[in-house]
N, C-alpha and C positions, 0 to 999 in steps of 0.2 A: 614634590614637597608640600606639606599641609601646615598652615599656620593657623592656629585656632585660639579660642579663649582657653584658660587655664582648665576650667571645668571639664572640658572634652579630652583632657590629656590623661584618660584613665589607663590602667594596665591592659584592659580589654581592647580598647581603641588602638593603643599603641601596637599591641600584638597584631591585630587585625591589619594595621597599616604596614606592619613588617612583612607579614605574609604576602602582601600585594606589592612589595619592594617600593613602598611610598615612604619617603623620609619625613619624620615629624619634627617640626621646628618648635621647641619649647624647653623649658627647664626639665632636667632629668628628675624622676622620682627618687625619693629618699633623702637621706641627709646631704647637705652640700659637701662638695669635695674639699679635702684639706688642702690641696694645691690650688692656688689661684688660676684663673683662666688666662690663657694667652692673649696677646693682643689680637691676634687673628680671630680667636673665638668670639671676644668682645665685639669686634667690628662686625663679624658675620651675625652675631645675634641682634645688634643694632640695626643692620640693614634689613634683616627679616622682619623685625618689629615695625620698621618704617613701611615696608610692604603692606603689612597687616593694617597699619593706621590708614593708608590710602584706601583699602577696601572698606575699612569701617566708616571712613568719611564718605564714600560713595553711598554706603546704606543710609547714613545720616542725611545726605542731600535728597535721596529717593523719599525718605520720610518726611523731611520738612518741606521740600520744594515741590515734590510730585504726589504728595499725599499717599504714599506708599503703605502708611500705617492705617488708613482709613478704608482699606478694601474689605468689604462685607459681602462676600458672595455666598450663596447656598451651597454649590457644589465646589468640590476642591479643584477639579479642573478648570473652572471659571476663575477662581482665585489665582491659579498658576498662570493662567492666560492673561490676567491683568497684570500680574507682576512681571511676567516676560515682556509684555507691551511697553510698560513703564521704563524697564531697563533698556529696551530697544530705542525708546525716544531719547533717554539719557544719552546713549551712546551716539545717536544721530546729531544730537546738540553739540556734543563733544567734538565729533570729527567735523561738523560743518564750520565751527569756530576755528579749528586748525586749518581747514581748506581755505576759509575766507582770508585768514592771516597769511597763509602762504601766497593766495592769489594777489593780495594787496602789495606784499613784499616783491613779488615778480614784477608786478606793473611798476611800482616805484624804481627797482633797478633797471627795467627797460627805459623808463623815462630818463634815468640818468645817463644811460647808454646813449640815448638819442641825443640828449642836450650835449654831452661831451663831443659826439661827432659833429654836431652843428657848430659848436664853439671852435673846433679844429679848422673846419671849413671857412670860417669868417674871421679867424684869428682874434676872438674875443674871449676874455676870461669871465666865466660865470662860475660861482662858487655855491654849492649846496651844502648845507650843514645838516648831518644826520643826527 
């Protein structure tokens, strides 16, 4: 599936995607249909637009936070390398946050398990609020 800006939804691009068996997600060309969209079609279109918004947001983050829009290399290969390196760093930051959160959560749950075992052995009630 391909989700793009409307400008890229030309007949030629749609035909090329069709030849490659790739579904294009966007409004159909021509006049709008006389019959309204079903709830399923509306929900599907909204979900696909949400996926596109996430991708656009990542590009915005790269431009604003990682100076993706300030790359000025002479050779095209150098520019591509810089862009790939920036997205690599963005992915590492994302996954490290997820890993750190997972690690802290696991440590906290282990602490609760140890404390609850300790409480049972001493017959003392300790309450942790999460």
